[in-house]
mmCIF file of the N, C-alpha and C atoms, coordinates in Angstrom:
data_MODEL
# 
_entry.id   MODEL 
# 
loop_
_atom_site.group_PDB 
_atom_site.id 
_atom_site.type_symbol 
_atom_site.label_atom_id 
_atom_site.label_alt_id 
_atom_site.label_comp_id 
_atom_site.label_asym_id 
_atom_site.label_entity_id 
_atom_site.label_seq_id 
_atom_site.pdbx_PDB_ins_code 
_atom_site.Cartn_x 
_atom_site.Cartn_y 
_atom_site.Cartn_z 
_atom_site.occupancy 
_atom_site.B_iso_or_equiv 
_atom_site.pdbx_formal_charge 
_atom_site.auth_seq_id 
_atom_site.auth_comp_id 
_atom_site.auth_asym_id 
_atom_site.auth_atom_id 
_atom_site.pdbx_PDB_model_num 
ATOM 1   N N  . UNK A 1 1  ? 0.675   -1.136 -0.101  1.00 0.00 ? 1  UNK A N  1 
ATOM 2   C CA . UNK A 1 1  ? -0.270  -0.269 0.678   1.00 0.00 ? 1  UNK A CA 1 
ATOM 3   C C  . UNK A 1 1  ? 0.864   1.021  -0.081  1.00 0.00 ? 1  UNK A C  1 
ATOM 4   N N  . UNK A 1 2  ? 1.847   0.944  0.737   1.00 0.00 ? 2  UNK A N  1 
ATOM 5   C CA . UNK A 1 2  ? 2.837   2.514  0.754   1.00 0.00 ? 2  UNK A CA 1 
ATOM 6   C C  . UNK A 1 2  ? 3.518   2.844  -0.422  1.00 0.00 ? 2  UNK A C  1 
ATOM 7   N N  . UNK A 1 3  ? 3.875   1.353  -0.814  1.00 0.00 ? 3  UNK A N  1 
ATOM 8   C CA . UNK A 1 3  ? 4.014   1.731  -2.764  1.00 0.00 ? 3  UNK A CA 1 
ATOM 9   C C  . UNK A 1 3  ? 3.282   2.639  -3.916  1.00 0.00 ? 3  UNK A C  1 
ATOM 10  N N  . UNK A 1 4  ? 1.712   2.181  -3.727  1.00 0.00 ? 4  UNK A N  1 
ATOM 11  C CA . UNK A 1 4  ? 1.058   2.835  -4.736  1.00 0.00 ? 4  UNK A CA 1 
ATOM 12  C C  . UNK A 1 4  ? 0.637   4.014  -3.506  1.00 0.00 ? 4  UNK A C  1 
ATOM 13  N N  . UNK A 1 5  ? 0.756   4.207  -3.090  1.00 0.00 ? 5  UNK A N  1 
ATOM 14  C CA . UNK A 1 5  ? 0.677   5.952  -2.340  1.00 0.00 ? 5  UNK A CA 1 
ATOM 15  C C  . UNK A 1 5  ? 1.198   6.366  -2.925  1.00 0.00 ? 5  UNK A C  1 
ATOM 16  N N  . UNK A 1 6  ? 2.676   6.427  -3.176  1.00 0.00 ? 6  UNK A N  1 
ATOM 17  C CA . UNK A 1 6  ? 4.015   6.967  -2.870  1.00 0.00 ? 6  UNK A CA 1 
ATOM 18  C C  . UNK A 1 6  ? 3.600   6.892  -4.877  1.00 0.00 ? 6  UNK A C  1 
ATOM 19  N N  . UNK A 1 7  ? 3.368   6.193  -5.164  1.00 0.00 ? 7  UNK A N  1 
ATOM 20  C CA . UNK A 1 7  ? 2.555   6.071  -7.251  1.00 0.00 ? 7  UNK A CA 1 
ATOM 21  C C  . UNK A 1 7  ? 1.653   7.064  -7.082  1.00 0.00 ? 7  UNK A C  1 
ATOM 22  N N  . UNK A 1 8  ? 0.676   7.239  -6.801  1.00 0.00 ? 8  UNK A N  1 
ATOM 23  C CA . UNK A 1 8  ? -0.123  7.666  -7.086  1.00 0.00 ? 8  UNK A CA 1 
ATOM 24  C C  . UNK A 1 8  ? -0.067  8.967  -6.525  1.00 0.00 ? 8  UNK A C  1 
ATOM 25  N N  . UNK A 1 9  ? 0.163   9.516  -5.391  1.00 0.00 ? 9  UNK A N  1 
ATOM 26  C CA . UNK A 1 9  ? 0.023   10.423 -4.532  1.00 0.00 ? 9  UNK A CA 1 
ATOM 27  C C  . UNK A 1 9  ? 1.003   11.142 -4.360  1.00 0.00 ? 9  UNK A C  1 
ATOM 28  N N  . UNK A 1 10 ? 2.423   10.812 -4.667  1.00 0.00 ? 10 UNK A N  1 
ATOM 29  C CA . UNK A 1 10 ? 3.824   11.280 -4.588  1.00 0.00 ? 10 UNK A CA 1 
ATOM 30  C C  . UNK A 1 10 ? 3.896   11.734 -3.378  1.00 0.00 ? 10 UNK A C  1 
ATOM 31  N N  . UNK A 1 11 ? 3.022   11.164 -2.139  1.00 0.00 ? 11 UNK A N  1 
ATOM 32  C CA . UNK A 1 11 ? 3.309   10.748 -0.384  1.00 0.00 ? 11 UNK A CA 1 
ATOM 33  C C  . UNK A 1 11 ? 4.487   9.682  -0.042  1.00 0.00 ? 11 UNK A C  1 
ATOM 34  N N  . UNK A 1 12 ? 4.771   9.477  1.159   1.00 0.00 ? 12 UNK A N  1 
ATOM 35  C CA . UNK A 1 12 ? 5.240   8.535  1.727   1.00 0.00 ? 12 UNK A CA 1 
ATOM 36  C C  . UNK A 1 12 ? 4.411   8.853  2.909   1.00 0.00 ? 12 UNK A C  1 
ATOM 37  N N  . UNK A 1 13 ? 4.184   7.242  3.245   1.00 0.00 ? 13 UNK A N  1 
ATOM 38  C CA . UNK A 1 13 ? 3.527   7.134  4.585   1.00 0.00 ? 13 UNK A CA 1 
ATOM 39  C C  . UNK A 1 13 ? 3.943   5.874  5.531   1.00 0.00 ? 13 UNK A C  1 
ATOM 40  N N  . UNK A 1 14 ? 3.397   5.960  6.520   1.00 0.00 ? 14 UNK A N  1 
ATOM 41  C CA . UNK A 1 14 ? 3.844   4.696  6.921   1.00 0.00 ? 14 UNK A CA 1 
ATOM 42  C C  . UNK A 1 14 ? 2.725   3.703  7.130   1.00 0.00 ? 14 UNK A C  1 
ATOM 43  N N  . UNK A 1 15 ? 2.669   2.580  7.557   1.00 0.00 ? 15 UNK A N  1 
ATOM 44  C CA . UNK A 1 15 ? 1.111   2.204  8.028   1.00 0.00 ? 15 UNK A CA 1 
ATOM 45  C C  . UNK A 1 15 ? 1.460   1.495  9.529   1.00 0.00 ? 15 UNK A C  1 
ATOM 46  N N  . UNK A 1 16 ? -0.011  2.338  9.927   1.00 0.00 ? 16 UNK A N  1 
ATOM 47  C CA . UNK A 1 16 ? -0.122  2.126  11.473  1.00 0.00 ? 16 UNK A CA 1 
ATOM 48  C C  . UNK A 1 16 ? -1.063  0.761  11.829  1.00 0.00 ? 16 UNK A C  1 
ATOM 49  N N  . UNK A 1 17 ? -1.854  1.014  11.304  1.00 0.00 ? 17 UNK A N  1 
ATOM 50  C CA . UNK A 1 17 ? -3.019  -0.189 11.332  1.00 0.00 ? 17 UNK A CA 1 
ATOM 51  C C  . UNK A 1 17 ? -3.364  -0.551 10.190  1.00 0.00 ? 17 UNK A C  1 
ATOM 52  N N  . UNK A 1 18 ? -3.935  -2.155 11.026  1.00 0.00 ? 18 UNK A N  1 
ATOM 53  C CA . UNK A 1 18 ? -5.785  -2.290 9.301   1.00 0.00 ? 18 UNK A CA 1 
ATOM 54  C C  . UNK A 1 18 ? -6.897  -1.910 9.736   1.00 0.00 ? 18 UNK A C  1 
ATOM 55  N N  . UNK A 1 19 ? -7.709  -1.050 9.381   1.00 0.00 ? 19 UNK A N  1 
ATOM 56  C CA . UNK A 1 19 ? -9.141  -0.903 9.671   1.00 0.00 ? 19 UNK A CA 1 
ATOM 57  C C  . UNK A 1 19 ? -10.378 -2.275 9.226   1.00 0.00 ? 19 UNK A C  1 
ATOM 58  N N  . UNK A 1 20 ? -9.480  -2.880 8.009   1.00 0.00 ? 20 UNK A N  1 
ATOM 59  C CA . UNK A 1 20 ? -10.669 -3.918 8.113   1.00 0.00 ? 20 UNK A CA 1 
ATOM 60  C C  . UNK A 1 20 ? -11.039 -3.847 6.232   1.00 0.00 ? 20 UNK A C  1 
ATOM 61  N N  . UNK A 1 21 ? -11.616 -5.011 5.688   1.00 0.00 ? 21 UNK A N  1 
ATOM 62  C CA . UNK A 1 21 ? -12.066 -5.212 4.291   1.00 0.00 ? 21 UNK A CA 1 
ATOM 63  C C  . UNK A 1 21 ? -13.532 -5.213 4.149   1.00 0.00 ? 21 UNK A C  1 
ATOM 64  N N  . UNK A 1 22 ? -13.828 -5.099 2.903   1.00 0.00 ? 22 UNK A N  1 
ATOM 65  C CA . UNK A 1 22 ? -14.851 -4.726 2.859   1.00 0.00 ? 22 UNK A CA 1 
ATOM 66  C C  . UNK A 1 22 ? -15.669 -4.965 1.474   1.00 0.00 ? 22 UNK A C  1 
ATOM 67  N N  . UNK A 1 23 ? -16.484 -5.739 0.468   1.00 0.00 ? 23 UNK A N  1 
ATOM 68  C CA . UNK A 1 23 ? -17.306 -6.059 -0.266  1.00 0.00 ? 23 UNK A CA 1 
ATOM 69  C C  . UNK A 1 23 ? -18.061 -5.586 -0.397  1.00 0.00 ? 23 UNK A C  1 
ATOM 70  N N  . UNK A 1 24 ? -17.952 -5.001 -1.749  1.00 0.00 ? 24 UNK A N  1 
ATOM 71  C CA . UNK A 1 24 ? -19.010 -3.644 -2.183  1.00 0.00 ? 24 UNK A CA 1 
ATOM 72  C C  . UNK A 1 24 ? -19.133 -4.637 -3.764  1.00 0.00 ? 24 UNK A C  1 
ATOM 73  N N  . UNK A 1 25 ? -20.688 -4.565 -3.783  1.00 0.00 ? 25 UNK A N  1 
ATOM 74  C CA . UNK A 1 25 ? -21.504 -5.249 -4.810  1.00 0.00 ? 25 UNK A CA 1 
ATOM 75  C C  . UNK A 1 25 ? -22.385 -3.790 -5.616  1.00 0.00 ? 25 UNK A C  1 
ATOM 76  N N  . UNK A 1 26 ? -22.095 -3.193 -6.651  1.00 0.00 ? 26 UNK A N  1 
ATOM 77  C CA . UNK A 1 26 ? -22.349 -1.582 -7.170  1.00 0.00 ? 26 UNK A CA 1 
ATOM 78  C C  . UNK A 1 26 ? -22.968 -2.138 -8.627  1.00 0.00 ? 26 UNK A C  1 
ATOM 79  N N  . UNK A 1 27 ? -23.903 -0.506 -9.087  1.00 0.00 ? 27 UNK A N  1 
ATOM 80  C CA . UNK A 1 27 ? -23.741 -1.087 -10.779 1.00 0.00 ? 27 UNK A CA 1 
ATOM 81  C C  . UNK A 1 27 ? -23.784 0.531  -10.944 1.00 0.00 ? 27 UNK A C  1 
ATOM 82  N N  . UNK A 1 28 ? -22.428 -0.401 -12.505 1.00 0.00 ? 28 UNK A N  1 
ATOM 83  C CA . UNK A 1 28 ? -22.211 0.614  -13.191 1.00 0.00 ? 28 UNK A CA 1 
ATOM 84  C C  . UNK A 1 28 ? -23.220 1.440  -14.456 1.00 0.00 ? 28 UNK A C  1 
ATOM 85  N N  . UNK A 1 29 ? -23.853 2.461  -14.465 1.00 0.00 ? 29 UNK A N  1 
ATOM 86  C CA . UNK A 1 29 ? -25.007 2.621  -15.111 1.00 0.00 ? 29 UNK A CA 1 
ATOM 87  C C  . UNK A 1 29 ? -24.177 2.893  -16.423 1.00 0.00 ? 29 UNK A C  1 
ATOM 88  N N  . UNK A 1 30 ? -22.716 3.076  -16.391 1.00 0.00 ? 30 UNK A N  1 
ATOM 89  C CA . UNK A 1 30 ? -21.923 3.686  -17.920 1.00 0.00 ? 30 UNK A CA 1 
ATOM 90  C C  . UNK A 1 30 ? -21.353 1.920  -18.607 1.00 0.00 ? 30 UNK A C  1 
ATOM 91  N N  . UNK A 1 31 ? -21.797 1.449  -17.766 1.00 0.00 ? 31 UNK A N  1 
ATOM 92  C CA . UNK A 1 31 ? -21.197 -0.431 -18.441 1.00 0.00 ? 31 UNK A CA 1 
ATOM 93  C C  . UNK A 1 31 ? -22.604 -0.859 -18.757 1.00 0.00 ? 31 UNK A C  1 
ATOM 94  N N  . UNK A 1 32 ? -23.545 -0.800 -17.772 1.00 0.00 ? 32 UNK A N  1 
ATOM 95  C CA . UNK A 1 32 ? -24.974 -1.069 -17.536 1.00 0.00 ? 32 UNK A CA 1 
ATOM 96  C C  . UNK A 1 32 ? -24.757 -2.326 -17.351 1.00 0.00 ? 32 UNK A C  1 
ATOM 97  N N  . UNK A 1 33 ? -23.884 -2.525 -16.057 1.00 0.00 ? 33 UNK A N  1 
ATOM 98  C CA . UNK A 1 33 ? -23.909 -4.228 -15.203 1.00 0.00 ? 33 UNK A CA 1 
ATOM 99  C C  . UNK A 1 33 ? -23.406 -4.052 -14.141 1.00 0.00 ? 33 UNK A C  1 
ATOM 100 N N  . UNK A 1 34 ? -23.201 -4.879 -12.917 1.00 0.00 ? 34 UNK A N  1 
ATOM 101 C CA . UNK A 1 34 ? -22.555 -5.106 -11.954 1.00 0.00 ? 34 UNK A CA 1 
ATOM 102 C C  . UNK A 1 34 ? -21.327 -5.183 -11.517 1.00 0.00 ? 34 UNK A C  1 
ATOM 103 N N  . UNK A 1 35 ? -20.841 -4.657 -10.859 1.00 0.00 ? 35 UNK A N  1 
ATOM 104 C CA . UNK A 1 35 ? -19.209 -5.211 -10.160 1.00 0.00 ? 35 UNK A CA 1 
ATOM 105 C C  . UNK A 1 35 ? -19.551 -5.411 -9.054  1.00 0.00 ? 35 UNK A C  1 
ATOM 106 N N  . UNK A 1 36 ? -18.060 -6.438 -8.969  1.00 0.00 ? 36 UNK A N  1 
ATOM 107 C CA . UNK A 1 36 ? -17.974 -6.370 -7.315  1.00 0.00 ? 36 UNK A CA 1 
ATOM 108 C C  . UNK A 1 36 ? -16.314 -6.156 -7.409  1.00 0.00 ? 36 UNK A C  1 
ATOM 109 N N  . UNK A 1 37 ? -16.499 -5.184 -6.050  1.00 0.00 ? 37 UNK A N  1 
ATOM 110 C CA . UNK A 1 37 ? -15.186 -4.423 -5.528  1.00 0.00 ? 37 UNK A CA 1 
ATOM 111 C C  . UNK A 1 37 ? -15.235 -5.255 -3.993  1.00 0.00 ? 37 UNK A C  1 
ATOM 112 N N  . UNK A 1 38 ? -13.296 -5.624 -3.832  1.00 0.00 ? 38 UNK A N  1 
ATOM 113 C CA . UNK A 1 38 ? -12.931 -6.131 -2.542  1.00 0.00 ? 38 UNK A CA 1 
ATOM 114 C C  . UNK A 1 38 ? -12.025 -5.239 -1.922  1.00 0.00 ? 38 UNK A C  1 
ATOM 115 N N  . UNK A 1 39 ? -11.754 -4.268 -1.126  1.00 0.00 ? 39 UNK A N  1 
ATOM 116 C CA . UNK A 1 39 ? -11.010 -3.623 -0.918  1.00 0.00 ? 39 UNK A CA 1 
ATOM 117 C C  . UNK A 1 39 ? -10.637 -3.528 0.632   1.00 0.00 ? 39 UNK A C  1 
ATOM 118 N N  . UNK A 1 40 ? -9.455  -3.100 0.536   1.00 0.00 ? 40 UNK A N  1 
ATOM 119 C CA . UNK A 1 40 ? -8.353  -3.072 2.440   1.00 0.00 ? 40 UNK A CA 1 
ATOM 120 C C  . UNK A 1 40 ? -8.365  -1.659 2.344   1.00 0.00 ? 40 UNK A C  1 
ATOM 121 N N  . UNK A 1 41 ? -8.495  -1.435 3.900   1.00 0.00 ? 41 UNK A N  1 
ATOM 122 C CA . UNK A 1 41 ? -8.596  -0.142 4.138   1.00 0.00 ? 41 UNK A CA 1 
ATOM 123 C C  . UNK A 1 41 ? -7.613  -0.492 5.521   1.00 0.00 ? 41 UNK A C  1 
ATOM 124 N N  . UNK A 1 42 ? -6.657  0.797  5.432   1.00 0.00 ? 42 UNK A N  1 
ATOM 125 C CA . UNK A 1 42 ? -5.596  1.021  6.573   1.00 0.00 ? 42 UNK A CA 1 
ATOM 126 C C  . UNK A 1 42 ? -5.548  2.187  7.161   1.00 0.00 ? 42 UNK A C  1 
ATOM 127 N N  . UNK A 1 43 ? -4.669  2.506  8.497   1.00 0.00 ? 43 UNK A N  1 
ATOM 128 C CA . UNK A 1 43 ? -4.998  3.741  9.036   1.00 0.00 ? 43 UNK A CA 1 
ATOM 129 C C  . UNK A 1 43 ? -2.835  3.854  8.744   1.00 0.00 ? 43 UNK A C  1 
ATOM 130 N N  . UNK A 1 44 ? -2.740  5.339  7.972   1.00 0.00 ? 44 UNK A N  1 
ATOM 131 C CA . UNK A 1 44 ? -1.450  5.453  8.118   1.00 0.00 ? 44 UNK A CA 1 
ATOM 132 C C  . UNK A 1 44 ? -1.345  6.794  8.292   1.00 0.00 ? 44 UNK A C  1 
ATOM 133 N N  . UNK A 1 45 ? -0.271  7.404  8.241   1.00 0.00 ? 45 UNK A N  1 
ATOM 134 C CA . UNK A 1 45 ? 0.600   8.507  8.564   1.00 0.00 ? 45 UNK A CA 1 
ATOM 135 C C  . UNK A 1 45 ? 1.556   9.450  7.373   1.00 0.00 ? 45 UNK A C  1 
ATOM 136 N N  . UNK A 1 46 ? 1.391   10.077 7.466   1.00 0.00 ? 46 UNK A N  1 
ATOM 137 C CA . UNK A 1 46 ? 2.123   10.886 6.594   1.00 0.00 ? 46 UNK A CA 1 
ATOM 138 C C  . UNK A 1 46 ? 3.669   10.815 6.913   1.00 0.00 ? 46 UNK A C  1 
ATOM 139 N N  . UNK A 1 47 ? 4.425   10.999 6.313   1.00 0.00 ? 47 UNK A N  1 
ATOM 140 C CA . UNK A 1 47 ? 5.873   10.776 6.468   1.00 0.00 ? 47 UNK A CA 1 
ATOM 141 C C  . UNK A 1 47 ? 6.533   11.435 5.080   1.00 0.00 ? 47 UNK A C  1 
ATOM 142 N N  . UNK A 1 48 ? 8.082   11.929 6.384   1.00 0.00 ? 48 UNK A N  1 
ATOM 143 C CA . UNK A 1 48 ? 8.822   12.760 4.662   1.00 0.00 ? 48 UNK A CA 1 
ATOM 144 C C  . UNK A 1 48 ? 8.700   14.044 5.115   1.00 0.00 ? 48 UNK A C  1 
ATOM 145 N N  . UNK A 1 49 ? 9.368   14.453 4.046   1.00 0.00 ? 49 UNK A N  1 
ATOM 146 C CA . UNK A 1 49 ? 9.099   15.885 3.660   1.00 0.00 ? 49 UNK A CA 1 
ATOM 147 C C  . UNK A 1 49 ? 7.428   16.441 2.936   1.00 0.00 ? 49 UNK A C  1 
ATOM 148 N N  . UNK A 1 50 ? 6.967   17.695 4.123   1.00 0.00 ? 50 UNK A N  1 
ATOM 149 C CA . UNK A 1 50 ? 5.964   18.174 4.129   1.00 0.00 ? 50 UNK A CA 1 
ATOM 150 C C  . UNK A 1 50 ? 5.878   18.581 2.702   1.00 0.00 ? 50 UNK A C  1 
ATOM 151 N N  . UNK A 1 51 ? 7.078   19.564 2.172   1.00 0.00 ? 51 UNK A N  1 
ATOM 152 C CA . UNK A 1 51 ? 7.236   19.982 1.121   1.00 0.00 ? 51 UNK A CA 1 
ATOM 153 C C  . UNK A 1 51 ? 6.984   19.874 -0.173  1.00 0.00 ? 51 UNK A C  1 
ATOM 154 N N  . UNK A 1 52 ? 6.872   17.946 0.006   1.00 0.00 ? 52 UNK A N  1 
ATOM 155 C CA . UNK A 1 52 ? 6.402   18.076 -1.473  1.00 0.00 ? 52 UNK A CA 1 
ATOM 156 C C  . UNK A 1 52 ? 4.943   17.596 -1.676  1.00 0.00 ? 52 UNK A C  1 
ATOM 157 N N  . UNK A 1 53 ? 4.345   17.815 -0.536  1.00 0.00 ? 53 UNK A N  1 
ATOM 158 C CA . UNK A 1 53 ? 2.900   16.807 -0.443  1.00 0.00 ? 53 UNK A CA 1 
ATOM 159 C C  . UNK A 1 53 ? 2.180   17.399 -1.240  1.00 0.00 ? 53 UNK A C  1 
ATOM 160 N N  . UNK A 1 54 ? 1.573   18.694 -1.937  1.00 0.00 ? 54 UNK A N  1 
ATOM 161 C CA . UNK A 1 54 ? 0.493   19.098 -2.392  1.00 0.00 ? 54 UNK A CA 1 
ATOM 162 C C  . UNK A 1 54 ? 1.090   19.645 -3.525  1.00 0.00 ? 54 UNK A C  1 
ATOM 163 N N  . UNK A 1 55 ? 2.457   19.299 -3.723  1.00 0.00 ? 55 UNK A N  1 
ATOM 164 C CA . UNK A 1 55 ? 3.093   19.547 -5.722  1.00 0.00 ? 55 UNK A CA 1 
ATOM 165 C C  . UNK A 1 55 ? 2.410   18.730 -6.316  1.00 0.00 ? 55 UNK A C  1 
ATOM 166 N N  . UNK A 1 56 ? 1.376   18.017 -6.182  1.00 0.00 ? 56 UNK A N  1 
ATOM 167 C CA . UNK A 1 56 ? 0.928   17.206 -7.254  1.00 0.00 ? 56 UNK A CA 1 
ATOM 168 C C  . UNK A 1 56 ? -0.682  17.668 -7.336  1.00 0.00 ? 56 UNK A C  1 
ATOM 169 N N  . UNK A 1 57 ? -1.236  18.256 -6.623  1.00 0.00 ? 57 UNK A N  1 
ATOM 170 C CA . UNK A 1 57 ? -2.559  18.681 -6.737  1.00 0.00 ? 57 UNK A CA 1 
ATOM 171 C C  . UNK A 1 57 ? -3.671  18.335 -5.446  1.00 0.00 ? 57 UNK A C  1 
ATOM 172 N N  . UNK A 1 58 ? -2.952  17.528 -4.589  1.00 0.00 ? 58 UNK A N  1 
ATOM 173 C CA . UNK A 1 58 ? -3.967  16.899 -3.175  1.00 0.00 ? 58 UNK A CA 1 
ATOM 174 C C  . UNK A 1 58 ? -4.507  18.128 -3.322  1.00 0.00 ? 58 UNK A C  1 
ATOM 175 N N  . UNK A 1 59 ? -5.682  18.205 -2.034  1.00 0.00 ? 59 UNK A N  1 
ATOM 176 C CA . UNK A 1 59 ? -6.251  18.836 -1.966  1.00 0.00 ? 59 UNK A CA 1 
ATOM 177 C C  . UNK A 1 59 ? -6.700  18.225 -0.202  1.00 0.00 ? 59 UNK A C  1 
ATOM 178 N N  . UNK A 1 60 ? -6.816  18.623 0.439   1.00 0.00 ? 60 UNK A N  1 
ATOM 179 C CA . UNK A 1 60 ? -7.037  17.352 2.099   1.00 0.00 ? 60 UNK A CA 1 
ATOM 180 C C  . UNK A 1 60 ? -8.498  18.382 2.463   1.00 0.00 ? 60 UNK A C  1 
ATOM 181 N N  . UNK A 1 61 ? -9.481  17.253 2.663   1.00 0.00 ? 61 UNK A N  1 
ATOM 182 C CA . UNK A 1 61 ? -10.919 17.739 2.917   1.00 0.00 ? 61 UNK A CA 1 
ATOM 183 C C  . UNK A 1 61 ? -10.960 17.681 4.428   1.00 0.00 ? 61 UNK A C  1 
ATOM 184 N N  . UNK A 1 62 ? -12.187 18.470 5.180   1.00 0.00 ? 62 UNK A N  1 
ATOM 185 C CA . UNK A 1 62 ? -13.005 17.919 6.252   1.00 0.00 ? 62 UNK A CA 1 
ATOM 186 C C  . UNK A 1 62 ? -13.664 16.843 5.766   1.00 0.00 ? 62 UNK A C  1 
ATOM 187 N N  . UNK A 1 63 ? -13.490 15.856 6.928   1.00 0.00 ? 63 UNK A N  1 
ATOM 188 C CA . UNK A 1 63 ? -14.517 14.290 6.771   1.00 0.00 ? 63 UNK A CA 1 
ATOM 189 C C  . UNK A 1 63 ? -15.703 14.937 6.246   1.00 0.00 ? 63 UNK A C  1 
ATOM 190 N N  . UNK A 1 64 ? -16.850 15.803 6.368   1.00 0.00 ? 64 UNK A N  1 
ATOM 191 C CA . UNK A 1 64 ? -17.834 15.346 6.567   1.00 0.00 ? 64 UNK A CA 1 
ATOM 192 C C  . UNK A 1 64 ? -17.835 16.297 4.294   1.00 0.00 ? 64 UNK A C  1 
ATOM 193 N N  . UNK A 1 65 ? -16.807 17.434 4.139   1.00 0.00 ? 65 UNK A N  1 
ATOM 194 C CA . UNK A 1 65 ? -16.544 17.120 2.753   1.00 0.00 ? 65 UNK A CA 1 
ATOM 195 C C  . UNK A 1 65 ? -16.430 16.128 2.111   1.00 0.00 ? 65 UNK A C  1 
ATOM 196 N N  . UNK A 1 66 ? -15.402 14.917 3.041   1.00 0.00 ? 66 UNK A N  1 
ATOM 197 C CA . UNK A 1 66 ? -15.322 13.731 1.674   1.00 0.00 ? 66 UNK A CA 1 
ATOM 198 C C  . UNK A 1 66 ? -15.898 13.104 1.731   1.00 0.00 ? 66 UNK A C  1 
ATOM 199 N N  . UNK A 1 67 ? -17.165 12.878 2.766   1.00 0.00 ? 67 UNK A N  1 
ATOM 200 C CA . UNK A 1 67 ? -17.579 11.703 2.654   1.00 0.00 ? 67 UNK A CA 1 
ATOM 201 C C  . UNK A 1 67 ? -19.594 12.062 1.685   1.00 0.00 ? 67 UNK A C  1 
ATOM 202 N N  . UNK A 1 68 ? -19.221 13.576 1.404   1.00 0.00 ? 68 UNK A N  1 
ATOM 203 C CA . UNK A 1 68 ? -20.409 13.756 0.327   1.00 0.00 ? 68 UNK A CA 1 
ATOM 204 C C  . UNK A 1 68 ? -19.454 13.681 -1.412  1.00 0.00 ? 68 UNK A C  1 
ATOM 205 N N  . UNK A 1 69 ? -18.347 13.667 -1.436  1.00 0.00 ? 69 UNK A N  1 
ATOM 206 C CA . UNK A 1 69 ? -17.839 13.131 -2.453  1.00 0.00 ? 69 UNK A CA 1 
ATOM 207 C C  . UNK A 1 69 ? -17.308 12.236 -2.830  1.00 0.00 ? 69 UNK A C  1 
ATOM 208 N N  . UNK A 1 70 ? -17.199 11.156 -1.872  1.00 0.00 ? 70 UNK A N  1 
ATOM 209 C CA . UNK A 1 70 ? -16.946 9.614  -1.833  1.00 0.00 ? 70 UNK A CA 1 
ATOM 210 C C  . UNK A 1 70 ? -18.303 8.925  -2.629  1.00 0.00 ? 70 UNK A C  1 
ATOM 211 N N  . UNK A 1 71 ? -18.220 8.051  -3.315  1.00 0.00 ? 71 UNK A N  1 
ATOM 212 C CA . UNK A 1 71 ? -18.920 7.415  -4.778  1.00 0.00 ? 71 UNK A CA 1 
ATOM 213 C C  . UNK A 1 71 ? -19.393 5.884  -3.741  1.00 0.00 ? 71 UNK A C  1 
ATOM 214 N N  . UNK A 1 72 ? -18.473 5.353  -3.272  1.00 0.00 ? 72 UNK A N  1 
ATOM 215 C CA . UNK A 1 72 ? -18.720 4.157  -2.738  1.00 0.00 ? 72 UNK A CA 1 
ATOM 216 C C  . UNK A 1 72 ? -19.043 4.294  -1.574  1.00 0.00 ? 72 UNK A C  1 
ATOM 217 N N  . UNK A 1 73 ? -20.041 3.409  -0.486  1.00 0.00 ? 73 UNK A N  1 
ATOM 218 C CA . UNK A 1 73 ? -20.453 3.302  0.888   1.00 0.00 ? 73 UNK A CA 1 
ATOM 219 C C  . UNK A 1 73 ? -19.022 2.749  1.541   1.00 0.00 ? 73 UNK A C  1 
ATOM 220 N N  . UNK A 1 74 ? -18.478 1.635  1.329   1.00 0.00 ? 74 UNK A N  1 
ATOM 221 C CA . UNK A 1 74 ? -17.612 1.555  1.683   1.00 0.00 ? 74 UNK A CA 1 
ATOM 222 C C  . UNK A 1 74 ? -16.103 2.214  2.151   1.00 0.00 ? 74 UNK A C  1 
ATOM 223 N N  . UNK A 1 75 ? -16.192 3.345  1.057   1.00 0.00 ? 75 UNK A N  1 
ATOM 224 C CA . UNK A 1 75 ? -15.248 3.934  1.760   1.00 0.00 ? 75 UNK A CA 1 
ATOM 225 C C  . UNK A 1 75 ? -15.576 4.959  2.585   1.00 0.00 ? 75 UNK A C  1 
ATOM 226 N N  . UNK A 1 76 ? -16.591 5.078  2.242   1.00 0.00 ? 76 UNK A N  1 
ATOM 227 C CA . UNK A 1 76 ? -17.606 5.929  3.800   1.00 0.00 ? 76 UNK A CA 1 
ATOM 228 C C  . UNK A 1 76 ? -17.399 5.547  5.322   1.00 0.00 ? 76 UNK A C  1 
ATOM 229 N N  . UNK A 1 77 ? -18.073 4.045  5.051   1.00 0.00 ? 77 UNK A N  1 
ATOM 230 C CA . UNK A 1 77 ? -17.461 3.471  6.092   1.00 0.00 ? 77 UNK A CA 1 
ATOM 231 C C  . UNK A 1 77 ? -15.775 3.352  6.631   1.00 0.00 ? 77 UNK A C  1 
ATOM 232 N N  . UNK A 1 78 ? -14.750 3.463  6.127   1.00 0.00 ? 78 UNK A N  1 
ATOM 233 C CA . UNK A 1 78 ? -13.677 3.447  5.996   1.00 0.00 ? 78 UNK A CA 1 
ATOM 234 C C  . UNK A 1 78 ? -13.308 4.345  7.047   1.00 0.00 ? 78 UNK A C  1 
ATOM 235 N N  . UNK A 1 79 ? -13.772 5.977  6.147   1.00 0.00 ? 79 UNK A N  1 
ATOM 236 C CA . UNK A 1 79 ? -13.328 6.862  6.613   1.00 0.00 ? 79 UNK A CA 1 
ATOM 237 C C  . UNK A 1 79 ? -13.743 7.342  7.967   1.00 0.00 ? 79 UNK A C  1 
ATOM 238 N N  . UNK A 1 80 ? -15.424 6.514  8.207   1.00 0.00 ? 80 UNK A N  1 
ATOM 239 C CA . UNK A 1 80 ? -15.602 6.166  9.726   1.00 0.00 ? 80 UNK A CA 1 
ATOM 240 C C  . UNK A 1 80 ? -15.276 5.861  10.810  1.00 0.00 ? 80 UNK A C  1 
ATOM 241 N N  . UNK A 1 81 ? -14.381 5.012  10.272  1.00 0.00 ? 81 UNK A N  1 
ATOM 242 C CA . UNK A 1 81 ? -13.716 3.776  11.313  1.00 0.00 ? 81 UNK A CA 1 
ATOM 243 C C  . UNK A 1 81 ? -12.808 4.490  12.034  1.00 0.00 ? 81 UNK A C  1 
# 
């Protein structure tokens, strides 16, 4: 997960603990079919030089703002855990 966060967000993290896993079924109107998504969630902290954290356009949100923007229910669940 740390490698994926570094690759996608350009941030280094330190993994702290597992939040849990979730399986969610959802319908995609774009594809007109059902999908099953399996996701693992962890709690982590940002590490390293903070000056590079925002260079890639990351915008930090309050929890209530993030919940409104999340599409998958399991992502909201993880955020609240």
